[in-house]
GULUM-34566 format. One line per field, with one value per residue (C-alpha): residue in three letters; residue number from 0; x, y, z. Coordinates in nm, 4 decimals. Each point is the difference from the previous one (the first is absolute). Layout:
% residues N
code: [ALA  ...]
pos: [NUM  ...]
xx: [X  ...]
yy: [Y  ...]
zz: [Z  ...]
This chain:
% residues 272
code: [MET  GLN  LYS  GLU  GLN  GLN  GLU  LEU  ALA  ASN  LEU  ILE  LYS  GLY  LYS  LYS  VAL  ALA  PHE  ILE  GLY  ALA  GLY  VAL  SER  HIS  LYS  THR  LEU  ILE  ARG  GLU  PHE  VAL  GLU  LEU  GLY  ALA  HIS  VAL  THR  LEU  CYS  ASP  GLN  LYS  LYS  SER  LEU  ASP  ASP  PHE  GLY  ASP  TYR  ALA  ASP  THR  LEU  ARG  LYS  LEU  ASN  VAL  LYS  LEU  SER  LEU  GLY  GLU  HIS  TYR  THR  ASP  GLY  PHE  ALA  GLY  GLN  ASP  ILE  ILE  MET  ARG  THR  PRO  GLY  TYR  GLU  PHE  PHE  LYS  PRO  GLU  LEU  GLN  ALA  ALA  LYS  GLN  ALA  GLY  ALA  LEU  VAL  THR  SER  GLU  VAL  GLU  LEU  PHE  PHE  GLU  LEU  CYS  PRO  CYS  GLU  ILE  VAL  ALA  VAL  THR  GLY  SER  ASP  GLU  ASP  ASN  LEU  VAL  ALA  CYS  GLN  ILE  ALA  LYS  ARG  GLU  PHE  GLY  VAL  ASP  ARG  THR  VAL  ALA  ARG  ALA  SER  ASN  PRO  LYS  ASN  ARG  GLU  LEU  LEU  HIS  THR  LEU  GLY  VAL  ASP  THR  VAL  VAL  CYS  GLY  THR  ASP  ASN  LEU  SER  HIS  ILE  LEU  GLU  ARG  GLU  ILE  GLU  THR  ASP  THR  ILE  ARG  GLN  LEU  LEU  SER  LEU  GLY  GLY  GLY  THR  ALA  SER  LEU  ASN  GLU  ILE  LEU  LEU  PRO  GLU  ASN  PHE  LEU  TYR  ALA  GLY  LYS  ALA  ILE  MET  ASP  ILE  PRO  ILE  PRO  GLY  ASP  THR  ILE  LEU  ILE  SER  ILE  THR  ARG  ASP  THR  GLU  PHE  ILE  ILE  PRO  HIS  GLY  SER  THR  ILE  LEU  LEU  PRO  TRP  ASP  HIS  ILE  LEU  CYS  LEU  THR  ARG  ASP  ASP  SER  LEU  HIS  GLU  LEU  THR  GLU  ALA  TRP  GLY  LEU  SER  ALA  LYS]
pos: [0  1  2  3  4  5  6  7  8  9  10  11  12  13  14  15  16  17  18  19  20  21  22  23  24  25  26  27  28  29  30  31  32  33  34  35  36  37  38  39  40  41  42  43  44  45  46  47  48  49  50  51  52  53  54  55  56  57  58  59  60  61  62  63  64  65  66  67  68  69  70  71  72  73  74  75  76  77  78  79  80  81  82  83  84  85  86  87  88  89  90  91  92  93  94  95  96  97  98  99  100  101  102  103  104  105  106  107  108  109  110  111  112  113  114  115  116  117  118  119  120  121  122  123  124  125  126  127  128  129  130  131  132  133  134  135  136  137  138  139  140  141  142  143  144  145  146  147  148  149  150  151  152  153  154  155  156  157  158  159  160  161  162  163  164  165  166  167  168  169  170  171  172  173  174  175  176  177  178  179  180  181  182  183  184  185  186  187  188  189  190  191  192  193  194  195  196  197  198  199  200  201  202  203  204  205  206  207  208  209  210  211  212  213  214  215  216  217  218  219  220  221  222  223  224  225  226  227  228  229  230  231  232  233  234  235  236  237  238  239  240  241  242  243  244  245  246  247  248  249  250  251  252  253  254  255  256  257  258  259  260  261  262  263  264  265  266  267  268  269  270  271]
xx: [-1.7671  -0.2322  0.2575  0.2496  -0.2469  -0.0929  0.3547  0.0504  -0.2957  0.1408  0.3277  -0.1240  -0.3333  -0.0022  0.3693  0.1642  0.1011  0.2205  -0.0081  0.2924  -0.1451  -0.3252  0.0993  -0.2203  0.0239  0.0015  -0.3313  -0.1600  0.1571  -0.0826  -0.3595  -0.0029  0.2441  -0.2727  -0.2873  0.1878  0.0248  0.3456  0.0506  0.1912  0.2044  0.1378  0.3573  0.0580  0.2236  -0.3151  -0.0659  -0.3845  -0.2805  -0.1382  0.3193  -0.1393  -0.2275  -0.3158  0.1414  -0.0287  -0.3827  0.0914  0.2403  -0.2661  -0.2503  0.2283  0.1011  0.3708  0.2390  0.2514  0.3739  0.1215  0.2450  0.3740  -0.0497  -0.2013  0.2028  -0.1043  -0.3113  0.2262  0.0045  -0.2325  -0.0974  -0.0507  0.0597  0.1698  -0.0819  0.2963  0.0124  0.3174  0.1009  0.0269  0.3582  -0.0343  0.3113  -0.1222  0.0711  -0.3663  -0.1142  0.2544  -0.0800  -0.3599  0.1067  0.2343  -0.3009  -0.2204  -0.1501  -0.0531  0.1583  -0.1212  -0.1767  -0.2896  0.2523  0.1513  -0.3572  -0.0823  0.3035  -0.0813  -0.3472  -0.0159  0.3015  -0.0236  0.2022  0.1252  0.0144  0.2049  -0.0862  0.1064  0.2014  0.3032  0.2007  0.1917  -0.3305  -0.1323  0.3076  -0.0095  -0.3711  0.0616  0.2898  -0.1820  -0.2981  0.2208  0.2390  -0.2161  -0.3470  0.0691  -0.1713  0.0728  -0.0300  0.0796  -0.0584  0.1565  -0.0325  0.3314  -0.0140  0.3546  0.0827  0.3198  -0.1051  -0.1877  0.2698  0.1139  -0.3428  0.0082  0.3587  -0.1073  -0.2911  -0.3078  -0.1714  -0.1766  0.1018  -0.2309  0.1557  -0.2540  0.2573  0.0975  -0.3504  -0.0692  0.2809  -0.0995  -0.3615  0.1372  0.2123  -0.2891  -0.2124  0.2868  0.1367  -0.2662  0.1194  0.2924  -0.0176  -0.2961  0.0228  -0.1697  0.0251  0.1450  0.1964  0.1680  -0.2121  0.0799  0.3598  0.0084  -0.2110  -0.0539  0.0096  -0.0837  0.2409  -0.0907  0.3210  -0.0496  0.0792  0.3105  0.1134  0.3446  0.1600  -0.2123  0.2088  0.2071  0.0407  -0.1149  0.3569  0.0857  -0.2643  -0.0336  -0.1923  0.0274  -0.1208  -0.1882  -0.1811  -0.0851  -0.1030  -0.2487  -0.1159  -0.0438  -0.2977  0.0698  -0.3120  -0.0927  0.3317  0.0819  0.3563  0.1654  0.2988  0.3662  0.2928  0.0484  -0.4008  -0.0231  -0.2651  -0.2102  -0.2403  -0.3757  0.1145  -0.1989  0.2439  -0.1453  0.2425  0.0298  0.1174  0.0673  -0.0038  0.1027  0.1569  -0.3104  0.0911  0.3743  -0.0824  -0.1978  0.2442  0.2891  -0.2095  -0.1196  -0.3605  -0.1510  -0.3041  -0.3254]
yy: [-8.9218  -0.2627  -0.1576  -0.0303  -0.1248  -0.2879  -0.0473  -0.0695  -0.2198  -0.2063  -0.0379  -0.1335  -0.1602  -0.3691  0.0326  -0.0949  0.3277  0.0213  0.3259  0.0654  0.1779  0.1836  0.3568  0.2719  -0.0039  -0.3939  -0.0067  0.1902  -0.2020  -0.3312  0.0952  0.1205  -0.3205  -0.2263  0.1793  -0.0225  -0.3707  -0.0773  -0.2523  0.1873  -0.1400  0.2361  -0.0617  0.1680  -0.0477  0.0285  -0.3293  -0.0333  0.1557  0.1770  0.2207  0.1901  0.1644  0.1440  -0.0998  -0.3650  0.0133  0.1540  -0.2876  -0.2535  0.1487  -0.0043  -0.3461  0.0980  -0.2892  0.0663  -0.0975  0.1451  -0.0265  -0.0930  -0.1879  0.2659  -0.0010  -0.3884  0.1964  0.1231  -0.3862  -0.0421  0.3578  0.1736  0.3459  0.1312  0.3506  0.1232  0.3215  0.2341  -0.1178  -0.3723  -0.0201  -0.1191  -0.2299  -0.2090  -0.3586  -0.1091  0.2622  -0.0559  -0.3821  0.0645  0.2271  -0.2826  -0.2228  0.2369  0.2261  0.3946  0.1897  0.3422  0.2678  0.2676  0.2839  -0.2414  -0.0844  0.3345  0.1105  -0.2759  0.0629  0.3601  0.1734  0.3491  0.2885  -0.1296  0.2240  -0.1494  0.1862  -0.1973  0.1621  -0.1539  0.1817  -0.3329  -0.1854  0.2428  -0.0324  -0.3649  0.0070  0.2437  -0.1963  -0.3326  0.1668  0.1258  -0.2871  -0.2982  0.1462  0.2498  0.2851  0.3084  0.2769  -0.0398  0.2421  -0.0189  0.1894  0.0780  0.0585  0.1336  0.3117  -0.1269  -0.3078  0.1945  0.0232  -0.3586  -0.1490  0.2148  -0.1292  -0.3707  -0.0027  0.1685  0.2115  0.2342  0.0634  0.1791  0.1108  0.1252  0.1482  0.2340  0.0788  0.0860  0.2463  0.1563  0.0409  0.1883  0.1963  0.1182  0.0919  0.1460  0.2234  0.2430  0.3496  -0.0186  -0.3294  -0.1662  -0.3441  0.0082  -0.3680  -0.3032  -0.2194  -0.3348  -0.1634  0.2488  0.0064  0.3565  0.2995  0.3363  0.2910  0.3724  0.1806  0.3845  0.1726  0.2068  0.3809  -0.1194  -0.2731  -0.0876  0.0338  0.2615  0.1932  -0.2732  -0.2218  -0.3538  -0.1323  0.1568  -0.1512  -0.3643  -0.2188  -0.3576  -0.3245  -0.0970  0.3398  0.1867  0.3725  0.0181  0.3319  0.3360  0.2347  0.3624  0.2119  -0.0448  -0.1001  -0.3686  -0.0946  -0.3269  -0.0252  -0.0358  0.0268  0.3764  0.0492  0.2341  -0.1185  0.2449  0.0090  -0.0980  -0.2065  -0.2928  -0.2792  -0.3119  -0.3132  -0.3596  -0.1883  -0.3836  -0.1750  0.2151  0.2921  0.2299  -0.0230  0.0499  0.2925  0.1613  -0.0391  0.1298  0.3004  0.0795  -0.0532  -0.1053  -0.2154  0.1492]
zz: [-2.8160  -0.1228  -0.2141  0.2950  0.2249  -0.2651  -0.0332  0.3768  0.0083  -0.3019  0.1874  0.3230  -0.0457  0.0848  0.1156  0.3412  0.1602  0.3260  0.2051  0.2291  0.2928  0.0503  -0.0003  -0.0884  -0.3545  -0.0288  0.1995  -0.2786  -0.2777  0.1643  -0.0321  -0.3485  -0.1284  0.1744  -0.1839  -0.3342  0.0347  0.1613  0.2534  0.2577  0.2787  0.2900  0.1201  0.3095  0.3338  0.2103  0.2022  -0.0560  -0.1731  0.3238  0.0066  -0.3034  0.2341  -0.2149  -0.3071  0.1086  -0.1134  -0.3362  -0.0784  0.1083  -0.2386  -0.2938  0.0626  0.0001  0.0624  0.2745  0.0349  0.3413  0.2747  -0.0112  -0.3377  -0.1493  -0.3304  -0.0664  -0.1571  -0.2973  -0.1456  -0.2996  -0.0187  -0.3569  0.1312  0.3110  0.1252  0.2345  0.2030  -0.0113  0.3484  -0.1275  -0.1904  -0.3517  0.0164  0.2902  -0.0546  0.0240  -0.2501  -0.2368  0.0218  -0.0875  -0.2874  -0.1432  0.0516  -0.2365  0.2192  -0.1134  0.2800  -0.0029  0.2193  -0.0253  -0.1275  -0.2805  -0.1060  -0.0147  -0.2100  -0.2509  -0.0311  0.0223  -0.1596  0.0587  0.1917  0.3130  0.2964  0.3210  0.2915  0.3405  0.2566  -0.1260  -0.2781  -0.0671  -0.0066  -0.2439  -0.2234  -0.0133  -0.1062  -0.3076  -0.0847  0.0107  -0.1943  -0.2547  -0.0844  0.0701  -0.0755  -0.2928  0.1877  -0.1961  0.2575  0.4000  0.2626  0.3347  0.3514  0.1571  0.3633  0.0176  -0.2210  -0.0325  -0.1896  -0.2764  -0.2616  0.0995  -0.0748  -0.3463  -0.0791  0.0642  -0.2380  0.1787  -0.2461  0.2549  0.3577  0.2418  0.3288  0.2499  0.2203  -0.2891  -0.1102  0.3719  0.0286  -0.3570  0.1463  0.3162  -0.1966  -0.2185  0.3204  0.1878  -0.2615  -0.1030  0.0212  -0.2090  -0.1839  -0.1902  -0.1589  -0.3362  -0.1227  0.1315  -0.2418  -0.0152  0.2468  0.2809  -0.0718  -0.1706  -0.0081  -0.1828  0.2514  -0.0006  0.2521  0.1076  0.1092  0.2953  0.0498  0.2293  -0.2408  0.0995  -0.3667  -0.1176  -0.2913  -0.0600  -0.3313  0.0124  -0.0823  0.3503  0.1900  0.1356  -0.1712  0.1643  -0.1103  -0.3095  -0.0648  -0.3235  0.0208  -0.3308  0.0279  0.1639  0.0114  0.1143  -0.0175  -0.3604  -0.1468  -0.0654  0.0279  -0.0996  0.2650  -0.1024  0.2395  -0.0484  0.1032  0.3037  0.2721  0.1836  0.2731  -0.1198  -0.2785  -0.0818  -0.0819  -0.1643  0.0832  -0.0680  0.3272  0.0685  0.3205  0.2667  -0.1950  0.0794  0.3567  -0.0694  -0.2057  0.2430  0.2697  -0.2137  -0.1058  0.3697  -0.1061  0.3435  -0.0091  0.1324]
């Protein structure tokens, strides 16, 4: 980390740096940039220093120059670096003019990607924003592995298809946790696989099992489900289509996504 801090210091020391807006993250960066030797200008639509409230005292102490009001973008002129926020559109004419004049237009996220190449985890509340962040990290900054949060379970496969290496869906994970807590008498999850998208389970067939005495080939097995083994008293059985299922059989099965729920429904195994 010391190496990255030194690289940042070398980048901004003695440079004229304009910050667009004084949001939460920019307030921290403005202090750090001043301490690292940058000459900072704050460009903001507020009309006066007093409009910044308690933060006004900090700006005075840091000796930050101000470009305020209707023509706050005039402060872009002559800057070496311009730090923009996601809310300020990159292709606005004023920003592009500064870029054409030689200013480096960047942001805290872009600087982080450049100085700290590493696995990127995108965890905003927007699946679309998470996807874009991961794609930018890969294509523009050469990040090897990306991780994104998917708020909507339906977007999980789409994010994978569009290049995100690992997708974590809290909704799916919560449902898996609830299933583990609810299905305790006849079903036990032994292992969670694939980031919560699949699981290894043990099913105990009850005395009144709906398909007792029937061959596996004649029993509905919906979804992505594989029956791995059957333990019957002391006997260990590798199941085939002709294998008969009996009450008190312990079945080891691999299921994906919602297949476990579909299997228990089809076999009449009530969650208890």
